[in-house]
ZALUMMI-737957 format. One record per residue (C-alpha): residue in three letters; x, y, z. Coordinates in nm, 3 decimals. Example, Ala and Ser with C-alpha at 12.3 -4.5 7.8 and 13.67 -1.06 7.14 Angstrom:
BEGIN
<rec resn="ala" east="1.230" north="-0.450" up="0.780"/>
<rec resn="ser" east="1.367" north="-0.106" up="0.714"/>
***
This chain:
BEGIN
<rec resn="met" east="-0.008" north="0.001" up="-0.001"/>
<rec resn="pro" east="0.148" north="0.344" up="-0.103"/>
<rec resn="leu" east="0.219" north="0.555" up="0.200"/>
<rec resn="ile" east="0.099" north="0.920" up="0.213"/>
<rec resn="asp" east="0.346" north="1.198" up="0.296"/>
<rec resn="tyr" east="0.127" north="1.360" up="0.559"/>
<rec resn="trp" east="0.331" north="1.685" up="0.560"/>
<rec resn="lys" east="0.263" north="1.738" up="0.177"/>
<rec resn="leu" east="-0.102" north="1.748" up="0.223"/>
<rec resn="pro" east="-0.273" north="2.085" up="0.152"/>
<rec resn="ile" east="-0.191" north="2.333" up="0.428"/>
<rec resn="ala" east="-0.582" north="2.438" up="0.460"/>
<rec resn="tyr" east="-0.638" north="2.063" up="0.554"/>
<rec resn="his" east="-0.385" north="2.079" up="0.833"/>
<rec resn="val" east="-0.542" north="2.409" up="0.954"/>
<rec resn="phe" east="-0.892" north="2.303" up="0.982"/>
<rec resn="phe" east="-0.817" north="1.933" up="1.095"/>
<rec resn="cys" east="-0.611" north="2.100" up="1.384"/>
<rec resn="leu" east="-0.905" north="2.333" up="1.445"/>
<rec resn="phe" east="-1.136" north="2.019" up="1.455"/>
<rec resn="ile" east="-0.896" north="1.857" up="1.714"/>
<rec resn="ala" east="-0.885" north="2.177" up="1.912"/>
<rec resn="ile" east="-1.271" north="2.240" up="1.917"/>
<rec resn="ser" east="-1.338" north="1.874" up="2.005"/>
<rec resn="ile" east="-1.104" north="1.905" up="2.311"/>
<rec resn="val" east="-1.306" north="2.204" up="2.415"/>
<rec resn="glu" east="-1.637" north="2.018" up="2.360"/>
<rec resn="leu" east="-1.521" north="1.727" up="2.577"/>
<rec resn="val" east="-1.392" north="1.946" up="2.843"/>
<rec resn="phe" east="-1.737" north="2.111" up="2.871"/>
<rec resn="ala" east="-1.904" north="1.764" up="2.859"/>
<rec resn="phe" east="-1.680" north="1.644" up="3.130"/>
<rec resn="leu" east="-1.761" north="1.946" up="3.350"/>
<rec resn="glu" east="-2.126" north="1.921" up="3.248"/>
<rec resn="ile" east="-2.150" north="2.264" up="3.138"/>
<rec resn="glu" east="-2.433" north="2.192" up="2.888"/>
<rec resn="lys" east="-2.503" north="2.542" up="2.749"/>
<rec resn="ala" east="-2.150" north="2.605" up="2.630"/>
<rec resn="arg" east="-2.114" north="2.238" up="2.516"/>
<rec resn="lys" east="-2.423" north="2.274" up="2.297"/>
<rec resn="ile" east="-2.285" north="2.594" up="2.127"/>
<rec resn="val" east="-1.938" north="2.429" up="2.065"/>
<rec resn="lys" east="-2.075" north="2.094" up="1.951"/>
<rec resn="thr" east="-2.166" north="2.186" up="1.573"/>
<rec resn="phe" east="-1.832" north="2.344" up="1.516"/>
<rec resn="cys" east="-1.656" north="2.020" up="1.556"/>
<rec resn="leu" east="-1.815" north="1.859" up="1.241"/>
<rec resn="leu" east="-1.795" north="2.182" up="1.063"/>
<rec resn="phe" east="-1.419" north="2.204" up="1.081"/>
<rec resn="leu" east="-1.387" north="1.829" up="1.001"/>
<rec resn="thr" east="-1.595" north="1.877" up="0.691"/>
<rec resn="ile" east="-1.407" north="2.179" up="0.566"/>
<rec resn="ser" east="-1.059" north="1.991" up="0.623"/>
<rec resn="met" east="-1.193" north="1.684" up="0.421"/>
<rec resn="ala" east="-1.327" north="1.929" up="0.146"/>
<rec resn="phe" east="-0.967" north="2.051" up="0.118"/>
<rec resn="leu" east="-0.802" north="1.700" up="0.133"/>
<rec resn="val" east="-1.023" north="1.534" up="-0.127"/>
<rec resn="pro" east="-1.218" north="1.798" up="-0.317"/>
<rec resn="asn" east="-1.326" north="1.549" up="-0.570"/>
<rec resn="glu" east="-1.493" north="1.323" up="-0.324"/>
<rec resn="pro" east="-1.828" north="1.521" up="-0.246"/>
<rec resn="phe" east="-1.994" north="1.213" up="-0.103"/>
<rec resn="leu" east="-1.745" north="1.219" up="0.183"/>
<rec resn="tyr" east="-1.769" north="1.594" up="0.290"/>
<rec resn="ile" east="-2.139" north="1.616" up="0.199"/>
<rec resn="gly" east="-2.201" north="1.335" up="0.442"/>
<rec resn="leu" east="-1.992" north="1.506" up="0.716"/>
<rec resn="ala" east="-2.190" north="1.835" up="0.647"/>
<rec resn="leu" east="-2.524" north="1.651" up="0.720"/>
<rec resn="gly" east="-2.367" north="1.515" up="1.034"/>
<rec resn="ala" east="-2.293" north="1.869" up="1.144"/>
<rec resn="val" east="-2.648" north="1.971" up="1.043"/>
<rec resn="gly" east="-2.781" north="1.683" up="1.262"/>
<rec resn="asp" east="-2.567" north="1.790" up="1.550"/>
<rec resn="phe" east="-2.723" north="2.138" up="1.520"/>
<rec resn="leu" east="-3.075" north="2.035" up="1.488"/>
<rec resn="leu" east="-3.060" north="1.779" up="1.781"/>
<rec resn="ile" east="-2.958" north="2.068" up="2.012"/>
<rec resn="phe" east="-3.329" north="2.160" up="2.024"/>
<rec resn="lys" east="-3.445" north="1.843" up="2.199"/>
<rec resn="lys" east="-3.785" north="1.988" up="2.279"/>
<rec resn="ser" east="-3.891" north="2.039" up="1.922"/>
<rec resn="gln" east="-4.022" north="1.704" up="1.775"/>
<rec resn="val" east="-3.994" north="1.849" up="1.407"/>
<rec resn="leu" east="-3.636" north="1.932" up="1.462"/>
<rec resn="phe" east="-3.549" north="1.607" up="1.619"/>
<rec resn="ile" east="-3.691" north="1.429" up="1.327"/>
<rec resn="leu" east="-3.514" north="1.656" up="1.064"/>
<rec resn="gly" east="-3.181" north="1.601" up="1.270"/>
<rec resn="thr" east="-3.219" north="1.224" up="1.270"/>
<rec resn="ile" east="-3.287" north="1.224" up="0.895"/>
<rec resn="ala" east="-2.973" north="1.431" up="0.845"/>
<rec resn="phe" east="-2.776" north="1.142" up="1.023"/>
<rec resn="phe" east="-2.935" north="0.878" up="0.817"/>
<rec resn="ala" east="-2.833" north="1.078" up="0.503"/>
<rec resn="asp" east="-2.488" north="1.125" up="0.652"/>
<rec resn="his" east="-2.435" north="0.729" up="0.662"/>
<rec resn="gly" east="-2.589" north="0.697" up="0.327"/>
<rec resn="phe" east="-2.347" north="0.912" up="0.174"/>
<rec resn="leu" east="-2.066" north="0.747" up="0.360"/>
<rec resn="ile" east="-2.182" north="0.413" up="0.221"/>
<rec resn="ala" east="-2.219" north="0.569" up="-0.137"/>
<rec resn="glu" east="-1.840" north="0.682" up="-0.102"/>
<rec resn="tyr" east="-1.739" north="0.335" up="0.004"/>
<rec resn="ile" east="-1.900" north="0.193" up="-0.313"/>
<rec resn="lys" east="-1.764" north="0.462" up="-0.533"/>
<rec resn="leu" east="-1.401" north="0.428" up="-0.416"/>
<rec resn="thr" east="-1.394" north="0.042" up="-0.416"/>
<rec resn="gly" east="-1.598" north="-0.018" up="-0.732"/>
<rec resn="asn" east="-1.788" north="-0.271" up="-0.549"/>
<rec resn="ser" east="-2.123" north="-0.181" up="-0.713"/>
<rec resn="gly" east="-2.217" north="-0.520" up="-0.858"/>
<rec resn="pro" east="-2.553" north="-0.694" up="-0.808"/>
<rec resn="trp" east="-2.433" north="-0.891" up="-0.524"/>
<rec resn="tyr" east="-2.308" north="-0.586" up="-0.315"/>
<rec resn="leu" east="-2.615" north="-0.376" up="-0.395"/>
<rec resn="cys" east="-2.859" north="-0.648" up="-0.311"/>
<rec resn="phe" east="-2.669" north="-0.708" up="0.014"/>
<rec resn="thr" east="-2.684" north="-0.331" up="0.087"/>
<rec resn="phe" east="-3.058" north="-0.299" up="0.017"/>
<rec resn="phe" east="-3.167" north="-0.618" up="0.203"/>
<rec resn="phe" east="-2.936" north="-0.602" up="0.508"/>
<rec resn="ile" east="-3.119" north="-0.317" up="0.683"/>
<rec resn="pro" east="-3.473" north="-0.474" up="0.677"/>
<rec resn="ile" east="-3.331" north="-0.817" up="0.759"/>
<rec resn="phe" east="-3.120" north="-0.683" up="1.060"/>
<rec resn="thr" east="-3.420" north="-0.460" up="1.173"/>
<rec resn="leu" east="-3.662" north="-0.761" up="1.171"/>
<rec resn="ala" east="-3.417" north="-0.989" up="1.345"/>
<rec resn="leu" east="-3.326" north="-0.751" up="1.644"/>
<rec resn="met" east="-3.680" north="-0.574" up="1.664"/>
<rec resn="val" east="-3.798" north="-0.745" up="1.978"/>
<rec resn="pro" east="-3.478" north="-0.663" up="2.179"/>
<rec resn="gly" east="-3.505" north="-0.310" up="2.036"/>
<rec resn="trp" east="-3.857" north="-0.286" up="2.180"/>
<rec resn="lys" east="-3.733" north="-0.407" up="2.515"/>
<rec resn="leu" east="-3.438" north="-0.167" up="2.541"/>
<rec resn="ala" east="-3.657" north="0.132" up="2.437"/>
<rec resn="asn" east="-3.966" north="0.026" up="2.625"/>
<rec resn="asp" east="-4.163" north="0.136" up="2.334"/>
<rec resn="lys" east="-4.245" north="-0.044" up="2.002"/>
<rec resn="lys" east="-4.221" north="0.253" up="1.782"/>
<rec resn="leu" east="-3.897" north="0.389" up="1.917"/>
<rec resn="gly" east="-3.755" north="0.043" up="1.943"/>
<rec resn="thr" east="-3.806" north="-0.033" up="1.572"/>
<rec resn="phe" east="-3.691" north="0.306" up="1.469"/>
<rec resn="gly" east="-3.371" north="0.244" up="1.690"/>
<rec resn="thr" east="-3.314" north="-0.080" up="1.556"/>
<rec resn="phe" east="-3.334" north="0.039" up="1.197"/>
<rec resn="tyr" east="-3.082" north="0.320" up="1.273"/>
<rec resn="phe" east="-2.848" north="0.055" up="1.428"/>
<rec resn="ala" east="-2.882" north="-0.143" up="1.114"/>
<rec resn="val" east="-2.760" north="0.153" up="0.908"/>
<rec resn="leu" east="-2.462" north="0.194" up="1.143"/>
<rec resn="phe" east="-2.372" north="-0.183" up="1.126"/>
<rec resn="leu" east="-2.413" north="-0.166" up="0.747"/>
<rec resn="asp" east="-2.160" north="0.143" up="0.742"/>
<rec resn="cys" east="-1.916" north="-0.061" up="0.943"/>
<rec resn="ile" east="-1.962" north="-0.361" up="0.716"/>
<rec resn="trp" east="-1.892" north="-0.150" up="0.405"/>
<rec resn="ala" east="-1.573" north="-0.030" up="0.576"/>
<rec resn="ile" east="-1.467" north="-0.399" up="0.621"/>
<rec resn="ile" east="-1.562" north="-0.481" up="0.268"/>
<rec resn="ser" east="-1.358" north="-0.188" up="0.138"/>
<rec resn="thr" east="-1.054" north="-0.296" up="0.348"/>
<rec resn="ile" east="-1.072" north="-0.663" up="0.227"/>
<rec resn="thr" east="-1.119" north="-0.590" up="-0.141"/>
<rec resn="thr" east="-0.881" north="-0.287" up="-0.179"/>
<rec resn="gly" east="-0.675" north="-0.246" up="0.138"/>
<rec resn="lys" east="-0.555" north="0.119" up="0.137"/>
<rec resn="tyr" east="-0.652" north="0.306" up="0.449"/>
<rec resn="phe" east="-1.009" north="0.175" up="0.502"/>
<rec resn="gly" east="-0.888" north="-0.018" up="0.802"/>
<rec resn="ile" east="-0.897" north="0.321" up="0.984"/>
<rec resn="ala" east="-1.265" north="0.359" up="0.894"/>
<rec resn="ile" east="-1.358" north="0.035" up="1.051"/>
<rec resn="met" east="-1.249" north="0.174" up="1.375"/>
<rec resn="gly" east="-1.461" north="0.475" up="1.303"/>
<rec resn="gly" east="-1.770" north="0.244" up="1.234"/>
<rec resn="leu" east="-1.707" north="0.057" up="1.577"/>
<rec resn="phe" east="-1.698" north="0.387" up="1.761"/>
<rec resn="phe" east="-2.017" north="0.496" up="1.585"/>
<rec resn="ile" east="-2.196" north="0.177" up="1.722"/>
<rec resn="ala" east="-2.038" north="0.239" up="2.075"/>
<rec resn="ser" east="-2.157" north="0.609" up="2.077"/>
<rec resn="asp" east="-2.515" north="0.522" up="1.984"/>
<rec resn="phe" east="-2.533" north="0.221" up="2.213"/>
<rec resn="ile" east="-2.418" north="0.435" up="2.510"/>
<rec resn="leu" east="-2.660" north="0.707" up="2.406"/>
<rec resn="thr" east="-2.957" north="0.463" up="2.373"/>
<rec resn="tyr" east="-2.887" north="0.265" up="2.686"/>
<rec resn="thr" east="-2.837" north="0.577" up="2.905"/>
<rec resn="arg" east="-3.153" north="0.732" up="2.769"/>
<rec resn="phe" east="-3.395" north="0.441" up="2.809"/>
<rec resn="gln" east="-3.216" north="0.203" up="3.079"/>
<rec resn="lys" east="-2.989" north="0.375" up="3.319"/>
<rec resn="thr" east="-2.841" north="0.722" up="3.310"/>
<rec resn="ile" east="-2.470" north="0.774" up="3.404"/>
<rec resn="lys" east="-2.273" north="1.064" up="3.524"/>
<rec resn="arg" east="-2.102" north="1.266" up="3.242"/>
<rec resn="arg" east="-2.310" north="1.083" up="2.975"/>
<rec resn="glu" east="-2.239" north="1.339" up="2.714"/>
<rec resn="phe" east="-1.868" north="1.302" up="2.752"/>
<rec resn="tyr" east="-1.877" north="0.940" up="2.682"/>
<rec resn="val" east="-2.136" north="0.992" up="2.401"/>
<rec resn="met" east="-1.955" north="1.285" up="2.224"/>
<rec resn="gly" east="-1.605" north="1.129" up="2.285"/>
<rec resn="thr" east="-1.679" north="0.807" up="2.085"/>
<rec resn="tyr" east="-1.884" north="1.005" up="1.841"/>
<rec resn="leu" east="-1.609" north="1.243" up="1.758"/>
<rec resn="leu" east="-1.358" north="0.960" up="1.719"/>
<rec resn="ala" east="-1.599" north="0.783" up="1.497"/>
<rec resn="gln" east="-1.640" north="1.076" up="1.259"/>
<rec resn="ala" east="-1.267" north="1.151" up="1.256"/>
<rec resn="phe" east="-1.163" north="0.797" up="1.191"/>
<rec resn="val" east="-1.402" north="0.744" up="0.917"/>
<rec resn="ala" east="-1.316" north="1.072" up="0.747"/>
<rec resn="leu" east="-0.940" north="0.993" up="0.763"/>
<rec resn="gly" east="-0.988" north="0.640" up="0.645"/>
<rec resn="val" east="-1.192" north="0.732" up="0.360"/>
<rec resn="gly" east="-1.010" north="1.054" up="0.283"/>
<rec resn="phe" east="-0.658" north="0.901" up="0.274"/>
<rec resn="ser" east="-0.787" north="0.600" up="0.073"/>
<rec resn="ala" east="-0.934" north="0.836" up="-0.191"/>
<rec resn="leu" east="-0.579" north="0.978" up="-0.233"/>
<rec resn="ile" east="-0.400" north="0.668" up="-0.355"/>
***
């Protein structure tokens, strides 16, 4: 696998990725100290800076940075938890985020044959049906449980595509696998602490794993697109 000379990458990429790291640290400090108002203000800027950094790194891969941008939109909309409409729109933004990432995996690997596409389209409903009942028990609500299981199916599919990409092409997709696993961990913590048992500094653990997930996926896909 060809190695990337990290220091020869665009300066703008370095600047905005460093801003992403800095603002993410600030976000996590606020989350650890449970300063919610400040944390919510900072939250959206994390994905914004990551999106811009990827746009400079791989400007010809719009699926990647459009997906990240939708993640930033979802982060912003979910700040307003009391608004059901904004919550639904934010959730749709996150679904679209993962949809664009999966499309980017397919584009970069060329794995767009009938078998891969059939697997992609049938995995989500099969996964949802298989784990629907445990989802109901976890959420204590059939509608929320079904919706949550469907969302976890999308997360698992995202991770599976990172694995497929690693197996079929190598490159840097292995980094994206770590991102996929952190996505699953983040949303599991979020779901469990919301519906089963809350924990102290909940947002610190949720955002910590979430930001690692976004960063690893972005770097894995972005670096793979360069070679």
